[in-house]
C-alpha positions as a Markdown table, in Angstrom:
| # | Residue | x | y | z |
|---|---|---|---|---|
| 1 | Met | 139.4 | -37.2 | 39.9 |
| 2 | Leu | 136.5 | -36.9 | 37.4 |
| 3 | Ser | 134.8 | -39.9 | 39.0 |
| 4 | Lys | 135.1 | -38.3 | 42.4 |
| 5 | Ile | 133.6 | -35.0 | 41.2 |
| 6 | Ile | 130.8 | -36.9 | 39.5 |
| 7 | Phe | 130.2 | -38.9 | 42.7 |
| 8 | Ser | 130.2 | -35.7 | 44.8 |
| 9 | Lys | 127.6 | -34.2 | 42.6 |
| 10 | Leu | 125.5 | -37.3 | 42.8 |
| 11 | Ile | 125.6 | -37.2 | 46.6 |
| 12 | Ile | 124.6 | -33.5 | 46.6 |
| 13 | Ser | 121.8 | -34.4 | 44.3 |
| 14 | Ile | 120.8 | -37.3 | 46.6 |
| 15 | Ile | 120.7 | -34.9 | 49.6 |
| 16 | Ser | 118.5 | -32.5 | 47.7 |
| 17 | Ile | 116.1 | -35.2 | 46.6 |
| 18 | Ser | 115.8 | -36.7 | 50.1 |
| 19 | Met | 115.2 | -33.3 | 51.7 |
| 20 | Gly | 112.7 | -32.4 | 49.1 |
| 21 | Leu | 110.7 | -35.6 | 49.6 |
| 22 | Ser | 110.7 | -35.2 | 53.4 |
| 23 | Gln | 108.9 | -31.8 | 53.1 |
| 24 | Glu | 106.2 | -32.7 | 50.5 |
| 25 | Trp | 102.5 | -32.3 | 51.3 |
| 26 | Ile | 100.4 | -35.1 | 49.8 |
| 27 | Pro | 96.6 | -34.8 | 49.3 |
| 28 | Ile | 94.8 | -37.7 | 51.0 |
| 29 | Glu | 91.4 | -39.1 | 49.8 |
| 30 | Ser | 89.0 | -38.8 | 52.8 |
| 31 | Gly | 85.9 | -40.2 | 51.2 |
| 32 | Phe | 83.9 | -37.3 | 52.5 |
| 33 | Thr | 82.9 | -34.0 | 50.9 |
| 34 | Gly | 81.7 | -32.0 | 53.9 |
| 35 | Ser | 83.8 | -30.0 | 56.3 |
| 36 | Ile | 86.4 | -31.6 | 58.6 |
| 37 | Thr | 86.5 | -29.6 | 61.8 |
| 38 | Ser | 89.1 | -31.2 | 64.0 |
| 39 | Leu | 91.8 | -34.0 | 64.1 |
| 40 | Ser | 92.9 | -36.0 | 67.1 |
| 41 | Phe | 95.3 | -38.9 | 67.5 |
| 42 | Ala | 95.4 | -41.5 | 70.3 |
| 43 | Asn | 98.9 | -42.6 | 69.2 |
| 44 | Asp | 101.1 | -42.7 | 66.1 |
| 45 | Ser | 98.6 | -44.7 | 64.1 |
| 46 | His | 95.1 | -44.3 | 65.4 |
| 47 | Gly | 93.3 | -41.0 | 64.7 |
| 48 | Ala | 89.9 | -39.5 | 64.2 |
| 49 | Ala | 88.3 | -36.4 | 62.6 |
| 50 | Ser | 85.1 | -34.7 | 63.6 |
| 51 | Cys | 83.0 | -33.4 | 60.7 |
| 52 | Ser | 79.8 | -31.8 | 59.6 |
| 53 | Asn | 76.6 | -33.8 | 59.5 |
| 54 | Gly | 77.6 | -35.9 | 62.5 |
| 55 | Val | 80.3 | -37.7 | 60.4 |
| 56 | Ile | 83.5 | -39.0 | 62.0 |
| 57 | Leu | 86.5 | -40.2 | 60.0 |
| 58 | Lys | 88.9 | -42.7 | 61.4 |
| 59 | Thr | 92.4 | -43.9 | 60.4 |
| 60 | Val | 94.6 | -46.7 | 61.8 |
| 61 | Asp | 97.6 | -46.0 | 59.5 |
| 62 | Ser | 98.7 | -42.4 | 60.5 |
| 63 | Gly | 96.3 | -40.8 | 58.2 |
| 64 | Leu | 97.1 | -42.5 | 54.9 |
| 65 | Thr | 93.6 | -44.0 | 54.6 |
| 66 | Trp | 90.3 | -43.1 | 56.3 |
| 67 | Ser | 87.0 | -44.8 | 56.9 |
| 68 | Thr | 83.7 | -43.0 | 57.4 |
| 69 | Ile | 81.5 | -43.5 | 60.5 |
| 70 | Gln | 78.0 | -42.0 | 60.8 |
| 71 | Ser | 77.6 | -41.2 | 64.5 |
| 72 | Pro | 74.3 | -40.6 | 66.3 |
| 73 | Ala | 74.7 | -36.9 | 65.7 |
| 74 | Thr | 73.2 | -35.2 | 62.7 |
| 75 | Ser | 74.6 | -31.7 | 63.3 |
| 76 | Thr | 78.2 | -30.5 | 63.0 |
| 77 | Leu | 80.7 | -32.1 | 65.4 |
| 78 | Asn | 83.1 | -29.3 | 66.2 |
| 79 | Asp | 85.8 | -31.1 | 68.1 |
| 80 | Ile | 87.0 | -34.6 | 69.0 |
| 81 | Ser | 89.3 | -36.2 | 71.5 |
| 82 | Tyr | 90.8 | -39.6 | 70.7 |
| 83 | Ile | 92.0 | -40.7 | 74.2 |
| 84 | Asn | 93.2 | -44.2 | 73.5 |
| 85 | Glu | 92.5 | -46.9 | 70.9 |
| 86 | Asp | 89.1 | -47.5 | 72.5 |
| 87 | Ile | 87.7 | -44.3 | 73.8 |
| 88 | Ile | 86.7 | -41.4 | 71.6 |
| 89 | Val | 84.6 | -38.3 | 72.6 |
| 90 | Ala | 83.2 | -35.7 | 70.2 |
| 91 | Val | 81.2 | -32.6 | 70.9 |
| 92 | Gly | 79.1 | -30.4 | 68.7 |
| 93 | Asp | 76.1 | -28.2 | 68.0 |
| 94 | Gly | 72.8 | -29.0 | 69.7 |
| 95 | Pro | 74.5 | -29.3 | 72.2 |
| 96 | Ile | 75.7 | -32.9 | 71.8 |
| 97 | Ile | 78.4 | -35.1 | 73.3 |
| 98 | Ile | 78.9 | -38.6 | 71.9 |
| 99 | Arg | 81.2 | -41.3 | 73.2 |
| 100 | Ser | 82.6 | -44.6 | 71.9 |
| 101 | Val | 84.4 | -47.2 | 74.1 |
| 102 | Asn | 85.2 | -49.6 | 71.2 |
| 103 | Gly | 87.2 | -47.5 | 68.8 |
| 104 | Gly | 84.2 | -45.9 | 67.1 |
| 105 | Val | 82.1 | -49.0 | 66.4 |
| 106 | Asp | 79.3 | -48.1 | 68.7 |
| 107 | Trp | 78.4 | -44.7 | 70.1 |
| 108 | Ser | 76.4 | -43.3 | 73.1 |
| 109 | Ile | 74.9 | -39.9 | 73.5 |
| 110 | Ile | 76.0 | -38.3 | 76.8 |
| 111 | Arg | 73.8 | -35.9 | 78.6 |
| 112 | Ser | 75.6 | -32.8 | 79.9 |
| 113 | Gly | 72.7 | -30.7 | 81.2 |
| 114 | Ile | 73.7 | -27.6 | 79.3 |
| 115 | Ser | 71.8 | -25.8 | 76.6 |
| 116 | Tyr | 74.6 | -24.2 | 74.6 |
| 117 | Gly | 76.4 | -25.7 | 71.7 |
| 118 | Leu | 79.9 | -27.2 | 72.4 |
| 119 | Leu | 82.9 | -26.1 | 70.3 |
| 120 | Ser | 85.9 | -27.8 | 72.0 |
| 121 | Val | 87.0 | -30.8 | 74.0 |
| 122 | Asp | 90.2 | -32.4 | 75.2 |
| 123 | Ile | 90.6 | -35.3 | 77.6 |
| 124 | Asp | 93.9 | -36.4 | 79.1 |
| 125 | Ser | 94.9 | -40.1 | 79.2 |
| 126 | Ser | 94.1 | -40.0 | 83.0 |
| 127 | Gly | 90.4 | -39.5 | 82.1 |
| 128 | Asn | 90.3 | -35.8 | 83.3 |
| 129 | Gly | 89.1 | -33.5 | 80.6 |
| 130 | Ile | 87.4 | -30.2 | 79.6 |
| 131 | Ala | 84.9 | -29.0 | 77.0 |
| 132 | Gly | 84.0 | -25.5 | 76.1 |
| 133 | Gly | 81.2 | -23.8 | 74.1 |
| 134 | Phe | 78.9 | -20.8 | 73.6 |
| 135 | Gly | 77.9 | -18.8 | 76.6 |
| 136 | Gln | 81.4 | -19.2 | 77.8 |
| 137 | Thr | 80.5 | -22.7 | 78.9 |
| 138 | Ile | 83.1 | -24.8 | 80.6 |
| 139 | Ile | 82.2 | -28.4 | 81.6 |
| 140 | Ile | 84.6 | -31.0 | 83.1 |
| 141 | Thr | 84.9 | -34.8 | 83.3 |
| 142 | Asp | 87.0 | -37.2 | 85.4 |
| 143 | Asp | 85.8 | -40.4 | 83.8 |
| 144 | Tyr | 86.9 | -40.2 | 80.2 |
| 145 | Gly | 83.8 | -38.3 | 79.2 |
| 146 | Ala | 81.2 | -40.7 | 80.6 |
| 147 | Ser | 79.8 | -37.9 | 82.7 |
| 148 | Trp | 80.2 | -34.2 | 83.0 |
| 149 | Ser | 79.8 | -31.4 | 85.6 |
| 150 | Thr | 79.3 | -27.8 | 84.8 |
| 151 | Tyr | 81.8 | -25.2 | 86.0 |
| 152 | Gln | 80.1 | -22.3 | 84.3 |
| 153 | Thr | 77.6 | -21.6 | 81.5 |
| 154 | Asp | 74.9 | -19.1 | 80.3 |
| 155 | Met | 77.3 | -16.1 | 80.4 |
| 156 | Phe | 76.4 | -13.0 | 78.4 |
| 157 | Gly | 78.0 | -13.5 | 75.0 |
| 158 | Gly | 81.4 | -15.1 | 74.4 |
| 159 | Lys | 82.5 | -18.6 | 73.8 |
| 160 | Phe | 85.3 | -21.1 | 74.2 |
| 161 | Ser | 86.4 | -22.5 | 70.8 |
| 162 | Gly | 89.5 | -24.4 | 71.8 |
| 163 | Ala | 90.6 | -26.7 | 74.7 |
| 164 | His | 93.9 | -28.2 | 75.6 |
| 165 | Met | 94.8 | -30.5 | 78.5 |
| 166 | Ile | 98.5 | -30.9 | 79.3 |
| 167 | Asp | 98.1 | -33.5 | 82.0 |
| 168 | Asp | 95.5 | -34.6 | 84.6 |
| 169 | Asn | 95.5 | -31.2 | 86.3 |
| 170 | Ile | 96.6 | -28.5 | 83.9 |
| 171 | Gly | 94.2 | -27.4 | 81.1 |
| 172 | Phe | 93.2 | -24.4 | 79.1 |
| 173 | Val | 90.2 | -23.1 | 77.1 |
| 174 | Phe | 90.5 | -20.4 | 74.5 |
| 175 | Gly | 87.8 | -18.1 | 73.1 |
| 176 | Glu | 86.1 | -14.7 | 73.4 |
| 177 | Asn | 84.7 | -12.7 | 76.3 |
| 178 | Ser | 81.5 | -10.7 | 76.5 |
| 179 | Ile | 83.0 | -7.6 | 74.9 |
| 180 | Phe | 84.6 | -9.2 | 71.9 |
| 181 | Gly | 88.1 | -9.6 | 73.3 |
| 182 | Pro | 90.4 | -12.6 | 73.3 |
| 183 | Leu | 89.9 | -14.7 | 76.5 |
| 184 | Val | 91.9 | -17.6 | 77.9 |
| 185 | Ala | 91.1 | -19.6 | 81.0 |
| 186 | Arg | 93.5 | -21.9 | 82.9 |
| 187 | Thr | 93.0 | -24.6 | 85.5 |
| 188 | Thr | 95.8 | -26.3 | 87.5 |
| 189 | Asn | 93.5 | -28.6 | 89.5 |
| 190 | Gly | 91.6 | -30.6 | 86.9 |
| 191 | Gly | 88.9 | -28.0 | 86.4 |
| 192 | Ala | 87.9 | -27.4 | 90.0 |
| 193 | Ser | 88.8 | -23.7 | 89.6 |
| 194 | Trp | 89.9 | -21.4 | 86.8 |
| 195 | Gln | 91.9 | -18.3 | 86.2 |
| 196 | Phe | 90.7 | -16.0 | 83.4 |
| 197 | Asp | 92.8 | -13.7 | 81.4 |
| 198 | Ser | 91.7 | -11.2 | 78.7 |
| 199 | Phe | 94.1 | -9.3 | 76.5 |
| 200 | Tyr | 94.2 | -7.4 | 73.2 |
| 201 | Leu | 96.1 | -8.5 | 70.0 |
| 202 | Val | 98.6 | -5.6 | 69.8 |
| 203 | Glu | 100.5 | -4.6 | 66.7 |
| 204 | Asn | 102.6 | -1.4 | 66.5 |
| 205 | Asp | 100.9 | 0.0 | 69.6 |
| 206 | Val | 97.4 | -0.6 | 68.1 |
| 207 | Ser | 95.2 | -2.9 | 70.2 |
| 208 | Tyr | 92.8 | -5.2 | 68.2 |
| 209 | Glu | 89.8 | -6.9 | 69.5 |
| 210 | Gly | 89.3 | -10.5 | 68.3 |
| 211 | Tyr | 88.8 | -14.0 | 69.5 |
| 212 | Leu | 90.9 | -17.1 | 70.1 |
| 213 | Leu | 90.4 | -20.4 | 68.3 |
| 214 | Asp | 93.0 | -22.8 | 69.9 |
| 215 | Gly | 96.2 | -22.9 | 71.7 |
| 216 | Tyr | 99.1 | -25.2 | 72.8 |
| 217 | Phe | 100.8 | -25.0 | 76.2 |
| 218 | Phe | 104.0 | -26.8 | 77.2 |
| 219 | Asp | 103.4 | -26.1 | 81.0 |
| 220 | Ala | 101.1 | -24.0 | 83.1 |
| 221 | Asn | 102.7 | -20.7 | 82.0 |
| 222 | His | 104.5 | -21.2 | 78.6 |
| 223 | Gly | 102.3 | -21.5 | 75.5 |
| 224 | Gln | 101.0 | -20.1 | 72.2 |
| 225 | Ile | 97.5 | -19.2 | 71.3 |
| 226 | Ile | 96.0 | -18.7 | 67.8 |
| 227 | Gly | 93.2 | -16.5 | 66.8 |
| 228 | His | 91.4 | -13.9 | 64.6 |
| 229 | Arg | 91.5 | -10.2 | 64.7 |
| 230 | Phe | 88.1 | -8.6 | 64.0 |
| 231 | Asp | 89.5 | -7.2 | 60.8 |
| 232 | Asn | 89.9 | -10.8 | 59.6 |
| 233 | His | 93.7 | -11.1 | 60.0 |
| 234 | Gly | 95.3 | -13.9 | 61.9 |
| 235 | Ala | 97.3 | -13.7 | 65.1 |
| 236 | Ile | 99.6 | -15.9 | 67.2 |
| 237 | Ser | 100.2 | -14.8 | 70.8 |
| 238 | Thr | 103.0 | -16.2 | 73.0 |
| 239 | Thr | 103.4 | -16.1 | 76.7 |
| 240 | Glu | 106.1 | -17.3 | 79.1 |
| 241 | Asp | 104.3 | -16.4 | 82.3 |
| 242 | Tyr | 100.6 | -16.5 | 81.5 |
| 243 | Ser | 100.3 | -12.8 | 82.1 |
| 244 | Asn | 102.4 | -11.0 | 79.4 |
| 245 | Trp | 101.6 | -11.7 | 75.7 |
| 246 | Ser | 103.5 | -10.9 | 72.5 |
| 247 | Thr | 101.6 | -11.3 | 69.2 |
| 248 | Leu | 102.6 | -11.9 | 65.6 |
| 249 | His | 100.1 | -10.9 | 62.9 |
| 250 | Phe | 99.3 | -12.6 | 59.6 |
| 251 | Phe | 97.3 | -11.5 | 56.6 |
| 252 | Asp | 95.0 | -14.6 | 56.6 |
| 253 | Thr | 92.9 | -15.8 | 59.5 |
| 254 | Leu | 94.3 | -18.8 | 61.5 |
| 255 | Asn | 92.3 | -21.7 | 62.9 |
| 256 | Asp | 94.5 | -24.3 | 64.6 |
| 257 | Ile | 97.9 | -24.9 | 66.1 |
| 258 | Asp | 99.9 | -27.9 | 67.2 |
| 259 | Phe | 103.5 | -28.6 | 68.3 |
| 260 | Met | 105.9 | -31.5 | 67.9 |
| 261 | Asn | 108.2 | -30.1 | 70.7 |
| 262 | Glu | 109.0 | -26.7 | 72.1 |
| 263 | Asn | 110.7 | -25.7 | 68.9 |
| 264 | Glu | 108.8 | -27.3 | 66.0 |
| 265 | Gly | 105.2 | -26.2 | 65.5 |
| 266 | Phe | 102.5 | -25.9 | 62.9 |
| 267 | Ala | 99.4 | -23.8 | 62.2 |
| 268 | Ser | 96.7 | -23.7 | 59.6 |
| 269 | Gly | 94.0 | -21.3 | 58.4 |
| 270 | Ala | 92.2 | -19.6 | 55.5 |
| 271 | Asn | 93.2 | -19.8 | 51.8 |
| 272 | Gly | 95.1 | -23.1 | 52.4 |
| 273 | Leu | 97.6 | -21.4 | 54.8 |
| 274 | Val | 100.0 | -23.6 | 56.6 |
| 275 | Leu | 102.6 | -22.1 | 59.0 |
| 276 | Ser | 105.6 | -23.8 | 60.4 |
| 277 | Thr | 108.3 | -22.8 | 63.0 |
| 278 | Ile | 111.5 | -24.3 | 64.2 |
| 279 | Asp | 112.4 | -21.7 | 66.8 |
| 280 | Gly | 109.5 | -22.0 | 69.2 |
| 281 | Gly | 107.3 | -19.5 | 67.3 |
| 282 | Glu | 109.7 | -16.6 | 67.1 |
| 283 | Ser | 109.3 | -16.8 | 63.4 |
| 284 | Trp | 107.1 | -18.7 | 61.0 |
| 285 | Ser | 107.5 | -20.0 | 57.5 |
| 286 | Val | 104.4 | -19.5 | 55.2 |
| 287 | Glu | 103.1 | -22.0 | 52.7 |
| 288 | Tyr | 99.8 | -21.9 | 50.8 |
| 289 | Met | 98.3 | -25.4 | 50.1 |
| 290 | Ala | 95.2 | -24.4 | 48.1 |
| 291 | Glu | 93.8 | -21.0 | 47.2 |
| 292 | Ser | 90.4 | -20.2 | 48.7 |
| 293 | Leu | 90.3 | -23.4 | 50.8 |
| 294 | Thr | 89.9 | -23.1 | 54.6 |
| 295 | Leu | 92.0 | -25.5 | 56.6 |
| 296 | Asn | 90.2 | -25.9 | 60.0 |
| 297 | Thr | 92.6 | -28.1 | 61.8 |
| 298 | Ile | 96.2 | -29.4 | 62.0 |
| 299 | Ala | 97.7 | -32.3 | 64.0 |
| 300 | Val | 101.2 | -33.5 | 64.7 |
| 301 | Val | 101.3 | -37.3 | 64.7 |
| 302 | Gly | 104.3 | -38.7 | 66.6 |
| 303 | Glu | 107.6 | -37.2 | 65.4 |
| 304 | Ser | 107.2 | -37.7 | 61.7 |
| 305 | Val | 103.8 | -36.9 | 60.3 |
| 306 | Ile | 101.8 | -33.7 | 60.0 |
| 307 | Leu | 98.1 | -33.7 | 58.9 |
| 308 | Thr | 95.9 | -30.7 | 58.1 |
| 309 | Ala | 92.3 | -30.8 | 57.0 |
| 310 | Gly | 89.3 | -28.6 | 56.3 |
| 311 | Glu | 86.6 | -27.8 | 53.8 |
| 312 | Phe | 85.2 | -30.3 | 51.2 |
| 313 | Gly | 86.8 | -33.3 | 53.0 |
| 314 | Thr | 90.3 | -32.0 | 52.2 |
| 315 | Ile | 93.2 | -33.7 | 54.0 |
| 316 | Phe | 96.9 | -33.0 | 53.3 |
| 317 | Arg | 99.6 | -35.2 | 54.8 |
| 318 | Gln | 103.3 | -34.5 | 55.2 |
| 319 | Ala | 105.8 | -37.2 | 56.3 |
| 320 | Leu | 109.0 | -35.7 | 57.7 |
| 321 | Gly | 111.9 | -37.9 | 56.7 |
| 322 | Pro | 115.1 | -38.2 | 58.8 |
| 323 | Ser | 117.9 | -35.8 | 58.1 |
| 324 | Gly | 120.7 | -37.5 | 56.2 |
| 325 | Ile | 121.8 | -39.0 | 52.9 |
| 326 | Ile | 119.8 | -41.7 | 51.2 |
| 327 | Gly | 122.1 | -44.7 | 50.9 |
| 328 | Asp | 124.3 | -43.7 | 53.9 |
| 329 | Val | 122.9 | -46.5 | 56.0 |
| 330 | Asn | 125.6 | -46.3 | 58.7 |
| 331 | Asn | 125.3 | -42.5 | 58.8 |
| 332 | Asp | 129.0 | -41.8 | 58.5 |
| 333 | Gly | 128.6 | -39.1 | 55.9 |
| 334 | Ser | 129.4 | -41.1 | 52.8 |
| 335 | Val | 127.8 | -43.9 | 50.6 |
| 336 | Asp | 130.2 | -46.8 | 50.3 |
| 337 | Val | 130.7 | -50.5 | 50.5 |
| 338 | Leu | 130.1 | -50.5 | 54.3 |
| 339 | Asp | 126.5 | -49.4 | 53.6 |
| 340 | Ile | 126.1 | -52.2 | 51.2 |
| 341 | Val | 127.3 | -54.7 | 53.8 |
| 342 | Arg | 124.9 | -53.3 | 56.4 |
| 343 | Ile | 121.9 | -53.4 | 54.0 |
| 344 | Val | 122.7 | -57.1 | 53.1 |
| 345 | Asn | 122.8 | -58.0 | 56.8 |
| 346 | Ile | 119.4 | -56.3 | 57.3 |
| 347 | Ile | 117.9 | -58.1 | 54.3 |
| 348 | Val | 119.1 | -61.6 | 55.5 |
| 349 | Gly | 118.0 | -60.9 | 59.1 |
| 350 | Asn | 121.3 | -60.6 | 60.9 |
| 351 | Leu | 121.4 | -58.7 | 64.2 |
| 352 | Pro | 121.2 | -56.0 | 65.3 |
| 353 | Glu | 117.7 | -55.1 | 64.4 |
| 354 | Pro | 117.6 | -52.2 | 61.9 |
| 355 | Thr | 116.8 | -48.7 | 63.2 |
| 356 | Gly | 114.2 | -46.5 | 61.6 |
| 357 | Tyr | 117.0 | -44.4 | 60.1 |
| 358 | Glu | 118.6 | -47.4 | 58.6 |
| 359 | Leu | 115.4 | -48.6 | 56.9 |
| 360 | Trp | 114.8 | -45.1 | 55.5 |
| 361 | Ala | 118.4 | -44.6 | 54.3 |
| 362 | Gly | 118.6 | -48.0 | 52.8 |
| 363 | Asp | 115.3 | -47.8 | 50.8 |
| 364 | Phe | 117.1 | -46.1 | 47.9 |
| 365 | Asn | 114.3 | -46.5 | 45.4 |
| 366 | Ala | 111.7 | -45.3 | 48.0 |
| 367 | Asp | 109.3 | -48.2 | 47.3 |
| 368 | Gly | 108.8 | -48.9 | 51.0 |
| 369 | Asn | 110.9 | -52.1 | 50.9 |
| 370 | Leu | 114.5 | -52.9 | 51.6 |
| 371 | Asn | 115.7 | -55.5 | 49.1 |
| 372 | Val | 118.2 | -56.4 | 46.4 |
| 373 | Leu | 117.0 | -53.6 | 44.1 |
| 374 | Asp | 118.2 | -51.0 | 46.7 |
| 375 | Val | 121.6 | -52.8 | 46.9 |
| 376 | Ile | 121.9 | -52.6 | 43.1 |
| 377 | Ala | 121.0 | -49.0 | 42.9 |
| 378 | Ile | 123.5 | -48.0 | 45.6 |
| 379 | Ile | 126.2 | -50.0 | 44.0 |
| 380 | Asn | 125.6 | -48.2 | 40.7 |
| 381 | Val | 125.9 | -44.9 | 42.5 |
| 382 | Ile | 129.2 | -45.9 | 44.1 |
| 383 | Ile | 130.7 | -47.0 | 40.8 |
| 384 | Gly | 129.3 | -44.0 | 39.0 |
| 385 | Thr | 127.0 | -45.8 | 36.5 |
| 386 | Asn | 123.8 | -44.4 | 37.9 |
């Protein structure tokens, strides 16, 4: 009986340890000390960051390591779209658009014909994309950013600070109108026409002016938008029909938002603020990464990695581990000899091929390898000597 109690306590401890590790934010060395303005990933491994001074950072291992690229730009690059492993497009002050078709090795400056600085860009895998900027500028592309046409520019005041393409037809830009109010625009035909919507950030029957920084939509009507009130508080507005908006308010300003699916999302902002939701934005958990540090951007990479970045070349990375018990390789709720058998079969190469969960659960000592050391550790747990 005592050994069973001890074993149960060990399993509870193992669960606590595994859950704790899966939620840990790790600082990543970027090799850059300026401001990181935006993150974009082409797939689960290849990503890029736009930065001040025309710098671009690139990763090929899901954000674990980064290399520095000096682009043709010298001013701040405000946003970047990593479309596939070859094509990257970034926009910035100047205005400037730069484009690479070989993964960032070589860059071309693309002429847009506009005179206002660009703040945002997003290009779908089809090649259709949008960019926004000062003067409420909206420009569109249908050839992966090789050429651009102007939908509108040179408006009185206002800007579009964020852009989001859902597919080849549906896209959004987020920003500020001419009278300092939040403004969002939607296209459902690849940028040929746009529907504009202005609204206030309402809290307790008080309507606040402000501006939008970014947003994430799941379809043409359902999405969430992040922004600033003009009293320097943050706001997240949600809509189900692109006409009615409900807004949550936060003490610190917010800069970026991204979602893993319709339930799980993340946002970042001033004072190292990171928000997370598991209920589609109805409520948000609050975490502060670093006091007085502004986090400009946040990105979901696949289904297991979150990255946020900002001032002074700061990057934080969080790897979301599977839910389960370390050592419970067959996922039956207990750690026993059947798990040992499965681990040995994986080590010697017997079929079937191991799943991602099996590799995670079997790596008991968390050294990134599945080997005899993990077998010994699990045996010691089973017999109560570890």
